[in-house]
N, C-alpha and C positions, 0 to 999 in steps of 0.2 A: 555461413560464418557464425561463429560464436565468439563473443567478445569476453565473456566472463570466465570461461572454461566450462567444461561439461557439467551440467546439473545432474541429469540422468537421462538415460535413453528411454524413450517410450512413456514415459510417464509425465513577577512572575505569577503569581498565584491566581487561581480561579475560585470563586466562592463555592464552598462545598455543596451548597444546595443545587448547583447546576449539574451535578453528577447524577447519573441514573443508577439507582441501587437495585441490584438483582436480588439481594437478600438483606434483611435488616438484623441488627444486633447492637447491643450496648457494649460489646467487647471493644477495648482500645485498639487503635490502629498502630501497627508497628511497635518499635521499641528498640532498646540498645543493649539488651541482655544477652543476645545470642542464645536463646532458650535451648535447654536440653531436649525440648519436645514434649514435656509433660502435658501442656495444654492440648485440648481437643478442638481448638478453633483454628481454622486456616483461612487467612484473608488473601484475596486475589484482586488485583487492580488490572483491568484489561481494556484494550481498545474496543470501542463500541461496535465498529463494523465487523468485528470477529466474535461478537457476543454469542451468536448461535453455536459457534464451534466450542467455545469454552463452556457454555452451559451444557452442551451435550456430553462433554467429557466429565464435567462435574457431576451430572446426574448419574452417570455410570459409577463414578468414584464413590458417591454416597451409597449406592447399592452395595458396593464392596466394603464400605467402611461406615456402617450405619450409626456408629457411636460418635462420629466426627461431625462438627458443624463447619460448613464451608460458606464463607461470605464472598460473593463476587460483586465487585463494583465496577461499572464501566463508564466511559466518557468518550465523546467524539474526539477525533484526532487533535483538533486545535486545543480543546480543553485539556486533554490528556497530556499533551506535550508541555503545556504551560504549567501544569500542576505537579507532574512527577518529580522534577528536580527539586522543587521546593519541599516536597514531602521527604525525599531522600535526605536532603540537607538537615531537615528538622528532626529526623529520626522517627517520622510518623508514617512512613510508607508501608504498604501491605507486605506480607511475607513473600508472595510471588507477584512479580510485576511484569507487565508487557514491555518489552524493549525492542526497538527496531534494530535491524542488522547494520553493520558497517558504520556509516557516518551520515551527516547531512541534515539532521534535525535534533532538537534538544534532548530527545528521548532515545537517541541512537547509541549503539554500543560504544563507539569511540568517543562519545561525549560523556557517557556514564561511567565506564570502567576506570578511567584514570583517577576518578575521585574516590576509588575504593568502595563504591556503593554496592557492588554485586559480587556473588560468590564465583569462584573458579569451578567450573563443572568438568574440567578436562578428564578426570578419572572416571567419569560415568560411562557405562558400557556402550551406550547408543552413539557416542561421539564418533567412534570409529566407522559407523555406518553412513555418516554424512557423505554425499557426493562432494567432489573437490570444491566446487564453487560455493556450496553451502558452508563448507568448512572454512573457506576464506572469509565469508561474510559474518560468521558467527564467532570469530576468534580475533584475538589481538595478541601480538608477540608470542604466538605459539600456544596460547591458552584459550580454551573455549568457555564462553560465558552465557550462551544462549541455546535453548531448545526451541528451534523454529519449526513448527509442525506443518506449515503449508507453503506451497509455491503457487503464485498466481501471476497474472499478467495485466498490463494496461492495454487498452485499445478501445475502438468504437463498438459499443453494444447497441443492438437494434431491436425494436419491437418488430419481429419478423412478420407477425400477423398483420400489423398495420401496413408494413411495406407491401405485402401481397395484396391487401385490399386496395391500396392506392396504385398498384401497378408499377411500383418503383423497385429498383435494385440498389443495394448498398454500394457506395463508391469503393473502388479498388486502389485508386491512386489520386494524387493531388489534383490532376486535371479534371477528375470527376466530381470534386467536392462542390465547387461553386454552382455548377449546373444542377446538382442534387438539391442544394439549398434553394435555388430558384424554383425547382419543381415542387418542393415542399410548400413554399410560399404561395404558389399558384393554387394550392389546395387548402389555403387558409391555415396552414400549420407551419412549424419550424423544423428544420433538419435535426438540430441537436439541442437538447435541454442542457442548461448550464447553471448549476447552483453555486455561483461564485461568492455567495455570502459566507460559505464555508471556505476559509482560506486555502486549504489543501486541494480543493476542487479546481482552483485556478490553474493548477499545473497539468491537469489531465489531458488537455488537447496537445500540449507539448510532448507528453509521453507517447502520444500517437505519432507525432511528426518527426521528432528528433532522432529516433533510432536510425532510420534510413539516411536522413540528411547529414547527420554528424558521424555516426559510427560506421555507416555504410561507406563513407568516403575515407574515414581514417580511424581504424580500430585502436590506435594509440592515442586518441584524443585526451583521455584522462591523464596519461603520463605527461603529455606535452603541456597540458594545462597546469599540472603540478610543478613542472620544471620552468614554467614561464615562457615556453616556446610558442604558446598561443594563448588567446583569451576568449571569453564568450563574445566580446564585442567585435573581435577581428576574425572569428571563425565563420566561414561562409554558411555552414550548416545551421548554426544557431541563429545567424542573422535571417536566413531564409525561413526557418521555423517560426520565428517571432513575427516576421512580416506576414506569413501565411495566417497566423492566428489573428492578426489585426484585420487582414482581408476578410476572413470569415465573419468577424464581428461587424465590419462595415457593410458586408453583403447581406446581413440579416440572417445568418445561419443559426443564431441562437435566439432564445426567448427574450422578450423585453426585460430590461432591468436585471441582467444576470447577477450583478453584485448585490441586489436586493432579494435574490432568490436563494433559498436554502437547498442543500443537497436533497433533503427529503422531498421538497416541492419539485425539484428536478426529477427525481425518481417517479413521483406520482404523474408528472406530465408525460414522461416516456411510457409509463405503464398504461395510461389512458389513451395513448396514441396522438396526443396533442403535439408531441415531438416524436420524430421517427427513431431517434437514437440519442446516445450520449457517449462521450469519452469518459472512461472510468476504469477503475481497478476491478478485477474479477469478483471481489467480495460483494459488489453491489448487485450481482445477479440475484442473490437471495432476496434482496429488497424488492427488486422488480417482480420476481415471481410471487412475493408475498402480496403485492398490490394487485396483481393480475395473474392468478394461477392458471387461467384458461388461455393465456397468450404464450406464444413462443418467442423467447429472447435469445439472440444469437450474436456471437462475436465474429465480426468480419474484419480481420486485420487490414490495415491500410498502409500504403506506401506514401511517405512524405514527399516523394518526388515521383517521377514517371519512369524510373529505372527498375525493372523487375528483378535485376540482379542484386539489388540492395533492399530486399523485402525483409526487414527485421522487426522484431517485436520485443518490447520491454518485458522481461520475465525474471522473477526473483522470489526468494522467500521474503515475506513481508513482516517479519518479526515474530516474537513468541515469548516464551517464559524465561525469566531470569529470577534468581533468588536474592532477595534483599540481604545484604551482609549484616544488617542489624535487625533481622526478622525476629518477631516475638516468638515464632515457632519455626526455627530454621530446619530442624530435623524433619518435621512434617512437610515443609516446603520442598526440601530436597527429594523426599519420597514422592511428592506429587509430580514433580518434574519428570522423574523416571517413569511414573505411571503414564503421563502424557506421551512419552516417547515410545511406548510399546506399540507395535504395528497395529493391533486392533483398535487402539485408542486414537492413533494418528488417522486411521480410516474414519472413525466416528467423527472426529473433529472436521475433517474435510467434507464428509458427506453432509454435515449440517450446514456448511457454508455455501456450497455451490461456487463454481468458478475457480476452484483450487484443486491442486493435486498434492499428495503427501510429499514432504521434503525427503523422506527416506522411503524407498519403495516398499509397499506392503504386500505385493503380489496380487492385488485386486485390479483388474482392468476395467476402466470406465466405458460405458456406452453413451455417455453424455457427449453430444457432438462438440460442445464448447471445450470440454476437457480433452477430447481427441485432438482438437485444433491446437491447444496449448502443447500437448505432448508431441504433436507432429513438428511444431516449431523447435521444440527442444531436440528432438531426434535429428532434425535437418540442420542443426547448428545455425539457426536463424534467430538467435536471441541475444539481447544485450541486458546488462544489469539495470536496475532502476537508476534513473539519471543522477540522483543525489548521493549515491552510496559511497563515492570516493571524494566527495567535497569535504574540505577540512574542518568545516564548522557549520553550525545551524543557520548562521546569518545569511549564507548564500541562498538557501531555500526561502528564507523569509523575504529576502530582496526580490526573488522571483515572484512570490505570492503578491507582494505589495505592488510590484511593477505591472503584473498582469491585470490586477484590479485597476491600475491607472490606465492601461490600454482600454479596458472595458468601460471606463468613464471619460474617455477622451482627454485625460490629463497627463498622460505620458506616451512617449513614442517607443517603438521597439528598441531603438538605440539607447534611449534613457534606461530601459530595463536592463539591458545587457551590460551597460556601464556600471549600473548599481550592483549587479551581480559580481562583476569583476572587483569592485571596491570591497564588497563583503567577503569575497573569496580570499583576499589578501590578509584579512584579519584572523590570522591563525592563532 
């Protein structure tokens, strides 16, 4: 079953000092001139978890354009989403910005495009090569605004080396999870690392459980939610997923003080084998390998229920390049987006990240077992879009983040979280 339509077969403000600079310059950021492109400085603001990808493409771009200066600034997801809209409104945003597809967070396409902040890219040649679902998520009202280079998945990732040494196997369905957590505790470890101090990490477990429980039971859930025929609080699948999350927390499946643990600490814990796995997006595979290059890390998709007929995985493009409508160097920005979209550069981007496949097929077949798994789910029509991509506003996601933190601090119940999400969803 595929919920989103075929991807492809087989394959506000935050203090500026908190941002991580990949290059330094005294050049001004952004502008409102709509430059003709005489400047030889290109500024890019990008999501931190995809930094290796953009850095790899920029390195190649510099080789091909040695007379140009490219400044890449990155920030983690929470910082980025809080900062971007402020920069766009103030006219200080970079020439090329990272934008999420569809909807659901403050830096998503359907939040940014209506403000007139980004350029229409519909006439660029690579647009016609998008698979249908990518085209749906990167466009609004028939116009394309986003060059999204990568497709990735959410799911549970495991330190396979640690699993083997412990004589354990990864759970395949919900009934396996709590016994797995108990087995991990018996060895003085935890089943899953959880760095919920980073707000976006709070959602990761739900991205593993909800696909089966919600979309496996009702592929039209998003339409019904939008029409008012259902709600988060009254949907059996969402109720079960949130209850299961709380059960995992109370059963000790996660590290102590998850809301005081960062994503980086989470990754280090899994890489060291102190936790056998973690729920997360495929981009985190690169971080795990960086901390423990001698270990094997493997994606083992899980069913949120015990029904093998509804074995679905959240898979989608996770954002990419948009061009600031008030770019200081719009001409160069548009040229760079086209450069990124070339098959060879899409492949470079994805090869640098790990855990992703190109959004437009490049003709290169991967031998990485994790990418083979993602491609198989795509080919078998067992994928759903990322959960937030058709939510009408960013408040719904923020309510989910805050609510899950409440569950992890024993201050909110699953029902509280779902009711808060419903209230936020109504604020269109």
